[in-house]
C-alpha positions in Angstrom: 0.0 0.2 0.0 1.3 3.2 -0.6 2.0 5.6 2.3 4.4 9.0 3.1 7.0 8.5 5.4 9.5 11.0 6.8 13.4 10.0 6.1 15.3 12.6 7.6 15.1 15.5 9.5 14.8 19.1 8.0 13.3 21.6 5.7 9.6 19.9 5.3 9.6 19.9 1.8 12.5 17.7 1.3 12.0 15.3 4.0 9.2 13.1 3.2 8.7 10.5 0.5 5.9 8.5 -0.9 6.8 4.7 -0.5 5.2 1.1 -1.0 5.1 -0.3 2.6 3.6 -3.4 4.0 0.1 -3.9 4.2 -1.2 -3.6 8.1 -3.3 -7.2 7.7 -5.7 -8.6 9.3 -7.1 -6.5 12.5 -6.6 -8.1 15.8 -9.9 -9.0 18.4 -10.0 -5.7 19.4 -9.3 -3.8 16.2 -10.5 -2.1 13.3 -8.7 -1.6 9.3 -9.5 1.9 8.2 -9.1 3.1 4.4 -8.3 6.7 5.0 -10.2 9.0 3.0 -9.0 12.1 4.6 -6.0 13.5 6.9 -4.9 17.2 7.8 -1.6 18.4 7.9 -1.2 20.2 11.0 1.8 22.8 12.3 2.3 20.2 14.7 3.5 18.0 11.5 5.6 20.6 9.9 7.6 21.1 13.6 7.8 17.3 13.8 9.5 17.4 10.2 12.2 19.7 11.4 12.8 17.9 14.2 11.7 20.8 16.8 8.9 18.9 18.3 8.3 17.1 21.3 9.4 13.5 19.7 11.3 12.5 16.9 9.9 8.9 15.2 12.6 6.7 14.5 13.2 6.8 10.7 11.8 5.9 8.4 8.3 6.1 9.4 4.6 6.8 8.3 3.7 10.3 9.6 0.0 11.8 10.3 -1.4 12.4 13.2 -5.2 12.5 12.7 -8.2 11.7 10.0 -11.0 10.0 9.0 -11.9 6.6 6.7 -14.3 4.1 6.5 -13.7 0.9 8.4 -13.0 -2.1 6.1 -12.3 -5.0 8.7 -13.6 -5.8 12.1 -11.9 -7.4 14.9 -13.5 -10.5 16.1 -14.7 -8.5 19.7 -15.7 -5.3 17.7 -19.5 -5.2 18.2 -19.9 -1.4 18.1 -18.3 -0.7 14.6 -19.1 -2.8 11.2 -17.4 -2.7 7.6 -18.5 0.4 5.9 -18.9 2.6 9.1 -16.7 5.8 8.9 -14.7 6.8 12.2 -11.9 9.2 13.1 -8.3 7.4 13.4 -7.2 7.8 17.3 -4.9 10.8 17.2 -1.2 9.5 17.9 -1.7 6.5 14.8 0.2 7.5 11.6 -2.2 8.2 9.3 -0.8 9.7 5.9 -1.1 5.4 4.7 -3.8 4.0 2.5 -4.6 1.6 5.2 -4.4 2.2 8.9 -4.5 -0.6 11.9 -6.2 0.8 15.4 -7.4 -0.1 18.7 -11.7 0.1 18.4 -12.0 0.5 22.3 -13.4 3.8 21.9 -14.2 4.7 18.4 -18.0 4.9 17.1 -19.4 5.5 13.8 -19.5 8.7 12.6 -22.6 10.3 11.7 -23.7 11.6 8.5 -21.4 14.8 7.9 -18.6 16.1 6.0 -15.7 13.4 6.3 -13.2 16.3 5.7 -14.3 18.0 8.8 -14.4 14.8 11.0 -10.9 14.1 9.8 -10.0 17.3 11.6 -11.5 16.5 14.8 -9.0 14.8 16.5 -6.9 17.4 17.2 -8.1 20.5 17.0 -11.4 20.4 18.5 -10.5 18.3 21.1 -7.3 20.7 22.2 -10.4 23.7 22.2 -12.5 21.7 24.5 -9.6 20.5 27.1 -8.2 24.1 27.1 -11.6 25.5 28.2 -12.2 22.8 30.7 -9.0 21.3 32.2 -7.9 24.4 33.9 -10.6 26.8 35.4 -13.9 25.1 36.1 -16.2 26.6 33.6 -19.3 28.9 35.0 -21.7 30.3 32.4 -21.7 33.8 31.9 -17.7 33.9 32.4 -15.2 35.4 29.9 -12.0 33.7 28.6 -9.2 35.4 26.3 -7.5 33.7 23.4 -5.2 35.0 20.8 -4.5 33.3 17.1 -8.6 32.8 17.2 -8.1 32.2 13.4 -6.2 29.0 14.1 -7.8 25.6 14.0 -8.2 25.5 17.8 -9.1 29.0 18.1 -12.2 28.6 15.7 -13.3 25.8 17.5 -12.8 27.6 21.0 -15.7 30.2 20.1 -18.6 27.5 19.6 -17.3 24.7 22.3 -17.4 28.0 24.6 -20.8 29.0 23.6 -22.1 25.7 24.5 -20.6 25.8 27.9 -22.4 29.3 28.6 -18.8 30.9 28.3 -18.1 34.3 26.5 -15.2 35.1 23.9 -12.9 37.6 24.0 -10.7 36.9 20.3 -7.2 38.3 19.4 -6.3 38.5 16.1 -2.9 39.9 14.0 -4.8 40.9 10.8 -7.4 43.8 10.2 -9.4 41.8 7.9 -9.6 39.0 10.1 -12.2 40.4 13.0 -15.2 40.5 10.7 -14.8 36.4 10.0 -14.1 35.9 13.4 -17.3 37.9 14.5 -19.6 35.9 12.0 -18.2 32.9 13.9 -19.8 34.3 17.0 -17.0 35.5 18.6 -18.7 38.0 21.5 -15.6 40.2 20.7 -12.6 40.5 18.5 -9.6 42.8 18.7 -6.6 43.3 16.9 -3.6 42.7 19.2 -1.5 45.7 20.0 0.2 47.0 23.0 -2.5 48.7 24.4 -4.8 45.7 24.1 -5.8 45.2 28.0 -7.3 48.6 28.1 -9.5 47.6 24.9 -10.2 44.2 26.5 -11.2 46.0 29.6 -13.5 48.6 28.1 -15.2 46.3 25.3 -16.1 43.6 28.9 -16.9 46.4 30.9 -13.7 45.3 33.2 -15.4 42.2 33.5 -12.7 39.5 35.3 -11.2 37.0 33.2 -9.8 34.0 34.5 -8.7 32.2 31.9 -6.3 32.9 28.4 -5.2 30.5 25.7 -2.3 31.3 24.3 -1.2 30.1 21.0 1.1 33.1 19.4 3.4 33.5 22.0 6.2 36.6 21.5 4.1 40.0 22.7 1.1 37.9 22.3 1.5 36.7 25.1 2.1 40.2 27.0 -1.3 41.0 26.0 -2.9 38.2 27.5 -1.5 38.4 30.7 -2.6 41.9 30.7 -5.7 41.2 30.4 -6.3 38.2 32.9 -7.6 39.2 36.4 -6.3 38.1 39.9 -5.1 34.8 40.2 -6.1 34.5 36.3 -4.7 31.2 34.4 -2.5 31.6 31.0 -2.3 28.3 29.1 0.2 28.0 26.5 -0.2 25.5 23.6 1.5 27.0 20.4 4.1 29.3 19.4 2.9 30.4 16.3 5.1 33.5 16.0 8.1 31.1 16.5 9.2 33.1 19.5 9.2 32.9 23.2 6.7 34.3 25.3 7.5 37.8 26.8 6.2 37.7 29.9 6.7 40.2 32.1 7.1 39.6 36.1 4.3 42.4 37.3 1.2 40.7 36.4 2.9 37.5 37.7 3.9 39.0 40.6 1.1 41.2 41.8 -2.1 39.3 40.0 -0.5 36.0 41.0 -1.1 34.8 37.2 -0.3 30.7 37.1 1.0 29.7 33.3 0.9 26.7 32.5 1.5 24.6 29.5 -1.0 21.9 27.4 -0.1 18.9 24.8 -2.8 16.7 23.9 -0.6 13.8 23.6 0.0 14.4 27.4 -3.5 14.1 28.1 -4.3 11.4 26.0 -1.6 9.1 27.8 -3.1 9.6 31.2 -7.0 9.2 29.9 -9.3 6.6 30.1 -10.9 5.3 27.1 -14.1 6.2 28.7 -12.6 9.4 29.3 -11.7 10.1 25.8 -15.2 8.8 24.4 -16.9 11.1 26.3 -15.0 13.9 25.0 -15.1 13.1 21.2 -19.2 12.3 22.0 -19.5 15.6 22.6 -17.4 17.3 19.6 -18.7 15.1 17.3 -22.4 16.4 16.9 -20.7 20.0 16.9 -18.6 19.1 13.7 -21.9 17.2 12.1 -23.9 20.1 12.3 -21.1 22.8 11.1 -20.8 24.8 14.1 -17.2 23.5 14.6 -15.9 23.8 10.9 -12.0 24.8 9.6 -11.7 26.3 6.3 -9.8 24.0 3.9 -7.4 25.6 1.1 -6.8 22.6 -0.8 -6.7 18.8 -0.8 -3.9 16.7 -2.5 -3.4 12.9 -3.3 -0.6 11.3 -1.5 1.7 11.6 -4.8 1.9 15.4 -4.4 2.5 15.7 -0.9 5.4 18.0 -1.4 2.9 20.5 -2.8 0.4 20.2 -0.6 3.2 20.8 2.0 4.2 24.0 0.8 0.4 25.0 0.5 -0.1 24.3 4.1 3.2 26.4 4.7 1.7 29.2 3.0 -1.1 29.0 5.6 -3.8 30.4 3.6 -6.0 27.5 5.2 -5.8 23.8 6.4 -4.4 21.2 3.3 -5.7 17.8 3.7 -4.0 14.4 1.9 -6.8 12.2 0.0 -5.7 9.2 -1.0 
């Protein structure tokens, strides 16, 4: 079968190759085989290709972190999935292959919907949900502030926060994104800048904000820290600026602010199958209804993976591989 492998660490457009690899074979008793229909290229993939991510797979290895497809074989103990069902591929299973064999313990058949959007369910919506629920107990009516609101996670934060009764302050770095993020349901959308805390206070009526979500780093962190209330929490889950956080000591000291980090891999390593299933059971209907959706820039077959990577780096929307 065809698969995309990483053969070295370096420039993302130069370290991948399409290869013929052994078929995954028949599923074990608790496994299913999924024929991939779509899998996105995520920023974390690009970081991993350079060797600057939280792990390095052995070389060569099949890559890709999430996706969705059709179940084509079912293990003898699997009663909740059948051949022909659609399913997501569990996060962490190398997905850029024509077929993937996975443990089926918490998988569920997907409802009707856009398979390309379901292919992007595993990482960003899950991250958004956990950012909103794992650090500060969400109380209806409270505010949360995030930067990178136009990112995949940022777009998911808005409808998930709404479903939890939360209100969002959404920070973007380009003026043309303001109306777009408002149309998604963002309560307040502001351009980043040195006076961000002042404008946040004015827009929210000085409402206390106890949770900030930082995917940018650099001075983007500064504005979020200045907008947090006493004993607030800032969660860092990315560094889109590719620069270190700028975190002045004053808000940390005088407002007793906590900075935490989040990586979905770590959460999944500790989570029980029941916890994982319950999380995705909440998110699947939101994707099916279209309330969680990510703009797609282009799709490519495996054979055009280099062009796909180039398009993903350009950053004009999500790029998917569709073998």
